[in-house]
Structures are given as structure tokens and as C-alpha cells.
C-alpha positions in Angstrom: -52.2 50.9 -91.4 -50.9 47.4 -92.4 -49.0 44.7 -90.6 -45.8 45.7 -92.4 -46.1 49.1 -90.6 -45.9 47.5 -87.2 -42.3 46.4 -87.4 -42.8 42.7 -88.0 -40.1 40.7 -89.7 -40.6 39.4 -93.3 -41.2 35.7 -92.2 -44.1 36.7 -90.0 -45.6 39.0 -92.7 -45.5 36.1 -95.1 -47.4 33.9 -92.7 -50.0 36.7 -91.9 -50.6 37.2 -95.6 -51.0 33.4 -96.1 -53.8 33.5 -93.5 -55.6 36.1 -95.6 -55.2 39.0 -93.2 -54.2 42.5 -94.4 -55.3 45.0 -91.9 -54.6 44.7 -88.1 -57.5 44.8 -85.7 -57.5 47.5 -82.9 -56.0 45.2 -80.3 -53.3 44.2 -82.7 -52.5 47.8 -83.6 -51.9 48.6 -79.9 -50.5 45.3 -78.6 -48.0 44.3 -81.2 -45.8 47.5 -80.9 -46.1 47.4 -77.1 -45.0 43.7 -76.8 -42.1 44.3 -79.3 -40.7 46.9 -76.9 -40.3 44.2 -74.3 -42.4 45.7 -71.5 -45.3 44.2 -69.5 -48.8 44.5 -70.9 -52.3 44.4 -69.5 -55.0 44.2 -72.2 -58.7 43.9 -72.1 -60.1 42.2 -75.2 -62.9 39.8 -75.8 -62.9 36.7 -77.9 -63.0 37.5 -81.6 -61.0 40.7 -81.5 -57.8 39.2 -82.8 -56.0 39.2 -79.5 -54.3 35.8 -80.1 -52.3 37.2 -83.0 -51.9 40.4 -80.9 -49.5 38.5 -78.6 -48.4 35.6 -80.8 -46.8 37.7 -83.6 -44.6 39.9 -81.4 -43.8 37.0 -79.1 -42.5 35.0 -82.0 -40.5 37.9 -83.3 -38.9 38.4 -79.9 -38.0 34.7 -79.7 -36.6 34.5 -83.3 -32.9 34.4 -83.5 -32.5 33.8 -79.8 -30.6 31.0 -78.0 -31.8 27.4 -78.4 -33.6 26.1 -75.3 -31.7 23.5 -73.3 -33.2 20.1 -72.5 -36.7 20.4 -70.9 -36.4 24.2 -70.9 -39.1 26.6 -72.1 -38.5 30.1 -73.5 -42.1 31.4 -73.7 -45.1 30.1 -71.7 -48.7 30.7 -72.6 -51.3 29.7 -70.0 -54.9 29.2 -71.0 -58.0 28.1 -69.0 -59.3 25.4 -71.4 -58.1 22.7 -73.8 -59.9 24.2 -76.7 -58.3 27.6 -76.2 -54.9 26.0 -75.8 -55.3 24.1 -79.0 -56.3 27.3 -80.9 -53.4 29.2 -79.6 -51.1 26.4 -80.6 -52.5 26.5 -84.1 -51.9 30.2 -84.3 -48.3 29.8 -83.1 -47.7 27.1 -85.7 -49.4 29.1 -88.5 -47.6 32.4 -87.8 -44.3 30.8 -87.0 -44.2 28.4 -90.0 -41.2 30.3 -91.6 -39.2 30.5 -88.4 -37.1 27.8 -86.8 -38.9 27.7 -83.5 -40.4 24.7 -81.7 -43.8 24.8 -80.0 -46.0 22.3 -78.3 -49.5 22.2 -76.6 -50.2 20.3 -73.4 -53.4 19.8 -71.5 -55.1 17.1 -69.5 -57.5 14.5 -70.9 -55.1 12.4 -73.1 -51.9 10.5 -72.5 -49.0 12.5 -71.2 -46.1 10.5 -72.6 -46.0 12.3 -76.0 -45.9 15.6 -74.1 -42.9 14.3 -72.0 -41.2 13.4 -75.2 -41.8 16.8 -76.8 -40.5 18.6 -73.7 -37.4 16.6 -73.5 -35.6 18.5 -76.2 -36.7 21.9 -75.0 -39.3 24.3 -76.5 -39.4 27.9 -77.7 -43.1 28.1 -77.0 -45.2 26.0 -74.6 -49.0 26.5 -74.5 -50.5 24.8 -71.5 -53.4 24.6 -69.1 -52.3 25.1 -65.5 -53.1 21.7 -64.0 -51.2 19.6 -66.5 -48.3 22.0 -66.5 -47.9 21.6 -62.7 -48.1 17.8 -63.0 -45.3 17.7 -65.5 -43.2 20.2 -63.6 -43.6 18.2 -60.3 -42.4 15.2 -62.3 -39.4 17.2 -63.4 -40.3 16.8 -67.1 -40.2 20.6 -67.7 -37.9 23.3 -66.5 -39.5 26.8 -66.2 -36.5 28.6 -64.8 -35.5 30.2 -68.1 -38.9 31.5 -69.3 -38.4 34.8 -71.0 -42.1 35.6 -71.8 -45.2 34.7 -69.8 -48.7 35.1 -71.3 -51.9 34.7 -69.3 -54.7 34.3 -71.8 -58.3 34.8 -70.7 -57.0 35.4 -67.2 -60.5 36.3 -65.9 -61.8 32.8 -66.9 -58.8 31.2 -65.2 -59.7 33.0 -62.0 -63.4 32.0 -62.3 -62.4 28.4 -62.7 -60.4 28.5 -59.5 -56.9 28.3 -61.1 -55.5 31.2 -59.0 -53.6 28.8 -56.7 -52.1 26.9 -59.6 -51.1 30.1 -61.2 -49.3 31.2 -58.0 -47.5 27.9 -57.9 -46.3 28.4 -61.5 -45.2 32.0 -60.8 -43.0 30.8 -58.0 -40.9 28.7 -60.3 -40.5 31.3 -63.0 -37.5 33.6 -63.2 -38.0 37.1 -61.7 -36.8 38.8 -64.9 -39.3 38.1 -67.7 -41.9 39.8 -69.8 -45.5 39.4 -68.7 -48.6 39.7 -70.9 -52.0 39.5 -69.3 -55.1 39.3 -71.5 -58.6 39.4 -70.0 -62.2 40.0 -71.3 -62.7 42.5 -68.4 -60.8 44.6 -65.9 -62.5 43.2 -62.9 -61.3 43.8 -59.4 -59.8 40.4 -59.3 -57.9 40.9 -62.5 -56.6 44.3 -61.3 -55.4 42.7 -58.1 -53.6 40.0 -60.0 -52.0 42.5 -62.4 -50.8 44.6 -59.5 -48.8 41.6 -58.2 -47.7 40.2 -61.5 -47.0 43.2 -63.8 -44.2 45.8 -63.7 -45.4 49.2 -65.0 -47.5 47.7 -67.7 -48.9 49.3 -70.8 -52.7 49.2 -70.5 -54.9 48.5 -73.5 -58.7 48.4 -73.6 -60.2 47.9 -77.0 -63.7 46.9 -76.1 -65.7 48.9 -73.5 -66.5 46.7 -70.5 -69.8 44.8 -70.4 -71.0 45.9 -73.8 -72.7 43.8 -76.4 -72.1 43.8 -80.1 -74.2 46.3 -82.0 -74.7 44.0 -84.9 -76.2 41.3 -82.7 -80.0 41.1 -82.7 -80.9 40.2 -79.1 -84.3 38.9 -78.1 -86.0 37.2 -75.2 -88.6 34.5 -75.7 -90.8 34.0 -72.6 -91.7 30.4 -72.2 -92.5 27.8 -69.6 -89.5 25.8 -68.5 -90.9 22.4 -69.7 -91.6 23.9 -73.2 -88.1 25.2 -73.8 -86.8 22.2 -75.7 -89.8 22.2 -78.0 -89.6 25.9 -78.6 -85.9 25.6 -79.5 -86.6 22.9 -81.9 -89.4 24.9 -83.4 -87.3 28.0 -83.9 -84.5 26.1 -85.5 -86.8 24.3 -87.9 -89.2 27.2 -88.7 -86.4 29.7 -89.4 -84.0 27.1 -91.0 -81.1 27.9 -88.6 -78.2 25.9 -89.9 -75.4 26.7 -87.4 -76.6 27.2 -83.8 -74.5 27.4 -80.7 -76.7 26.7 -77.6 -75.6 27.3 -74.0 -76.7 25.4 -71.0 -75.7 25.8 -67.4 -74.7 22.2 -66.7 -73.0 19.3 -68.4 -75.9 17.0 -67.7 -78.2 19.5 -69.3 -76.1 19.8 -72.4 -76.0 16.1 -72.9 -79.8 15.8 -72.4 -80.6 18.6 -74.8 -78.3 17.3 -77.5 -79.9 13.9 -77.3 -83.4 15.3 -77.4 -82.7 17.5 -80.4 -81.1 14.6 -82.2 -84.3 12.5 -81.6 -86.2 15.3 -83.3 -84.0 15.0 -86.4 -81.9 18.1 -85.6 -78.2 17.0 -85.6 -76.7 18.0 -82.3 -73.7 17.2 -80.1 -72.6 18.4 -76.7 -69.2 19.6 -75.5 -68.1 19.9 -71.9 -65.3 18.8 -69.6 -66.6 15.3 -69.1 -66.4 14.6 -72.9 -63.2 12.9 -74.1 -60.9 15.1 -76.1 -61.5 13.2 -79.3 -65.2 13.6 -78.9 -64.9 17.4 -78.3 -62.5 17.8 -81.2 -64.8 15.8 -83.5 -67.9 17.9 -82.5 -66.1 21.2 -82.9 -64.7 20.3 -86.3 -68.1 19.1 -87.6 -69.8 22.3 -86.3 -67.2 24.6 -87.9 -67.6 22.9 -91.3 -71.4 23.1 -91.1 -71.8 19.3 -90.9 -73.3 19.6 -87.4 -76.3 21.9 -87.1 -76.4 22.4 -83.3 -73.5 22.5 -80.8 -74.6 22.5 -77.2 -72.0 23.8 -74.8 -71.3 24.8 -71.2 -69.7 28.2 -70.6 -66.3 26.8 -69.8 -66.1 24.4 -72.6 -67.1 27.1 -75.1 -64.6 29.6 -73.8 -62.2 30.6 -76.6 -64.4 29.0 -79.2 -63.8 31.1 -82.3 -66.1 30.4 -85.3 -66.2 32.9 -88.2 -69.6 34.3 -89.0 -71.5 32.3 -86.5 -75.1 33.3 -87.2 -77.0 32.1 -84.1 -76.4 31.9 -80.4 -79.1 30.6 -78.1 -79.2 30.8 -74.3 -81.3 27.7 -73.5 -80.7 28.8 -69.9 -79.5 32.2 -68.8 -76.1 32.2 -67.1 -75.9 32.7 -63.3 -73.2 35.4 -63.9 -74.5 38.3 -65.9 -71.1 39.0 -67.5 -71.2 35.5 -69.0 -74.2 36.7 -71.1 -71.9 39.2 -72.8 -69.3 36.5 -73.4 -71.8 34.1 -74.9 -73.5 36.4 -77.4 -70.1 37.9 -78.3 -69.5 34.8 -80.4 -71.9 36.1 -83.1 -72.0 39.4 -84.9 -68.2 39.5 -85.5 -66.1 41.2 -88.2 -69.0 43.2 -89.6 -71.3 40.2 -89.9 -74.8 40.3 -88.4 -75.8 37.8 -85.8 -78.8 36.7 -83.7 -78.8 36.0 -80.0 -81.9 34.4 -78.6 -82.6 33.6 -74.9 -85.3 31.3 -73.7 -86.4 32.6 -70.3 -88.8 31.0 -67.9 -90.3 32.4 -64.7 -87.3 31.0 -62.7 -84.9 33.3 -64.6 -86.6 36.7 -64.3 -84.2 37.9 -61.7 -81.2 36.8 -63.8 -82.7 38.6 -66.8 -83.0 41.8 -64.7 -79.3 41.5 -63.7 -78.2 41.1 -67.4 -80.3 44.1 -68.4 -78.7 46.2 -65.6 -75.3 45.1 -66.7 -75.7 46.0 -70.4 -77.8 49.0 -69.6 -80.7 48.2 -72.0 -84.0 46.4 -72.0 -84.0 43.4 -74.2 -87.0 42.8 -76.6 -89.5 40.4 -75.1 -91.3 38.0 -77.5 -93.8 35.2 -77.2 -94.0 32.6 -79.9 -97.6 31.5 -80.8 -98.3 28.1 -79.4 -95.7 28.5 -76.7 -97.3 31.1 -74.5 -96.1 31.0 -70.9 -98.5 30.2 -68.0 -99.1 33.6 -66.3 -99.7 31.8 -63.0 -96.4 29.8 -63.1 -94.3 29.9 -59.9 -90.5 30.1 -59.9 -88.4 27.1 -58.8 -84.8 26.9 -57.7 -82.3 27.1 -60.5 -79.8 24.2 -61.0 -76.2 25.3 -61.4 -74.4 22.0 -61.6 -73.6 21.9 -57.8 -77.1 21.4 -56.4 -79.8 24.0 -56.3 -79.9 27.8 -55.7 -82.8 30.2 -55.8 -83.6 32.0 -59.0 -83.3 35.7 -59.2 -79.6 36.1 -58.8 -79.6 39.1 -56.6 -77.8 42.3 -57.7 -75.0 40.4 -59.6 -77.1 37.6 -60.9 -75.7 35.1 -58.4 -72.0 36.0 -59.2 -70.7 35.8 -55.7 -72.2 32.3 -55.1 -70.9 31.0 -58.3 -67.4 32.2 -57.9 -67.2 30.6 -54.5 -68.5 27.3 -55.7 -66.2 27.2 -58.7 -63.1 28.0 -56.7 -63.8 25.0 -54.5 -65.4 22.6 -56.9 -64.2 23.2 -60.5 -60.6 22.7 -59.4 -61.5 19.2 -58.5 -62.8 18.1 -61.9 -65.8 20.1 -63.0 -65.4 20.9 -66.7 -61.8 21.8 -67.5 -60.3 22.4 -64.1 -58.5 19.4 -62.8 -58.5 16.7 -65.5 -54.8 16.2 -65.0 -55.3 15.1 -61.4 -57.3 12.1 -62.7 -54.1 10.9 -64.4 -55.7 10.5 -67.8 -52.7 12.2 -69.4 -52.1 15.1 -71.8 -51.8 16.2 -75.4 -49.4 15.0 -77.9 -47.8 16.2 -81.1 -44.7 18.4 -81.1 -45.3 21.2 -83.6 -42.6 22.8 -85.7 -43.6 26.5 -85.4 
């Protein structure tokens, strides 16, 4: 089946063809017809499945030919958890809507808000936003959400993890009762199902990727190593195997900065991205990494959410995540679209409990390796694991520490950790009205 078989109008088909796509992905095959019918949708699809086009294309078709938005009004609202994901969705809207007379704009915290205010003044067909900045502008009466026809919650599970549930509820209260709701999530967790139960009206349910599975084309391996030798082992693996594009995950922003600096001192070009970095620095690092000019990108989970890089060959867990499901999200960034990928995790004695939780989740034992010259001390004792908000014991319990992390993020990340509340620091928002 081709895109032309899905009922899309000629302007959209031209744009899809210009992007080089010919065959819809499974999520697009199911989501596009469902959205075009006008009903609510609950879809489980992970990053790299084509889900953005799955809601962008039918959304644009439904908006095309409709009434012009009045001043400060918005016809379709897409909420995303992070700046990077908002920017990527904005690019998709602009690319696919290039032959339509629709106006779109992207807003998020971290840059000056005046250009956003200017763009909103004339009204928008599509607004892509992070929750905190949107609430700021709404409270200042710069945006009118009373005429929203379509609401999209993209990566809703991550928004809940980041503590955005209260912001989302505030936004829902100012939206019209009659609207189309599209909810996309990597998993159908209990929290997501509870949100869907309150938000969606008799939704079509789509699940294209079985929950908590890892890509078959990803070679997964564990390197056992002492904690103080991790950096040297990582540098050795990159150099010895000539890895040219490596996405490395750390638990904390400070850890990301430190690792990027240390790798750079060893003549391995590396940069870090996280919520404390300026938007220009993050954009620069992402662009250099995508083009291959930057060898190593060190990221926290939240900053990397939505990061979509074609044929990314290597993902390294410098530290295992405290939440086992985040392991699946991390390594899912390689081994896409039929390409092979490699996911390597550097595991010290502190993380043995987290590793067990991950293996329980994915229902398989991961291959354990020891690199000559980096043999771990068999008598090493575990120490508490740093998670960015103090210390917690290693091991992670049955869920790899999931309960504790969700609680701390709800309280803490909303006040500034990573993406959550940059708007509250009054540093402003994104510019640039796009003609979509």
C-alpha cells in the first residue's frame, strides 16, 4: 500500500514524495485513516516508527480548507515534552504542509518570548508547544485556546514522567469540550490508560510495537567494569573500533558535562545536551552530530527524548537508567529502518540490581563481556547511585527504582530540572513563524 491509498490530498502526497517516502510505516497505515475519520485515537508507538507523520499528515488534511483562525486563536495544538521534539514536529508540519496555506509555529522556553507573541497575534492553524511556555503565554492572554479543533499529546508517557500532568490538566480546562484528541505514547502504562480514560471519547486503539521490546537488529552487550574505569573503557572502545557516531547516555546533567569534557581532552570530539544548556548550544550540538561533524553526543534521557537520527550505529549506556523502560527507549534509537545497530552498556557493581531489572523487563539475558585491560575488581563493593537529586541505593528493586524516580521527577523536574520549567525562569521562548 502507498500513501495515495490512504486518502491523502494531492498537496500532501507531493510533500511526502519530496521527503523521499513511498511506503507508509505500520503506525501510519493505521493512524492516518483513523485520524481522517475525525475520532479520538490512542496509539502506542516508539520513536523512529514514523508516528509524527502518522498524525501530522491527517491533521493537516483536516485543517486544510477550513476557516481562518481569528487573532490569537489556534485551530490545532500539539503538546510535546521537550524543546527538541517540539522543533522536530514543527519541521514535519512545515515540510508536509508546504503546499497548503496553513500557518504553524513552535514555542518553548529557553529563548525570548516576544517573537512567539508576534506569531500568535495573527492566529495559527497549528501550534506546537511545550506545556510550561504555553501556560505562560495563555496566562498573559497572548493565545486563545477556546477554538482548538484538534489536540495532540505526543510522547504523553514522557510528559507524565516529567511531572507535566498538572500543566496538562490546566490546559485541558481552557480547551473546548468538542474537539478531536490524539494521544501518542511509547507504552500503555497504567498512568497513560488513566489519562486516556479521562481525555478520550471512544478512541481507536493502535499498538504497533509490543510493549517493552527491544529491536531485533540491535546487538546488545554488557561490559563489566569498575566505576572509575568507565571513562577510559568508553574512550578505548570508541578508538579501538573506530566508532564515528556515538550517542552516550548519562543519568545526570553534571555527569554529561563532565564526560563530554573528558572525552574531548582525549581527542574524541564530544558535546553534551541537557536542560541547562542554552537552546543555541543544544541546536548546534545536534546539528553537528547529525551531520557527522561531532563524533560523540552525551545526553540525559529527557534531553534525548524524541531525538531522531537516521541509521545511528552506536548507543552507549555510560550509566544504566534508574527506570528499566528507559533502557528500551535509549537503545531504540539505533537499529531502525532495517539498519543494524549496537547498544553497549558499561555496568559496574553498583548497577547489578538495575541490570537485573532491565533483563526481567525485556525477558532476556544480555551478553556479558570483559574487555582485556579493564577487568573489574571481584571484591568491589557497591555504592549508592547518583540520580541527579542526591543519592539512592543501587539495585533498583523490582522496577529498577521506577517508583522513587517518578516521585522525585514530579516534584523536582517541574521546577527546572532538564526541560520541565524553563518558562518559569522568564528566559523566554522560541521565535520564527513558519508558513506550513
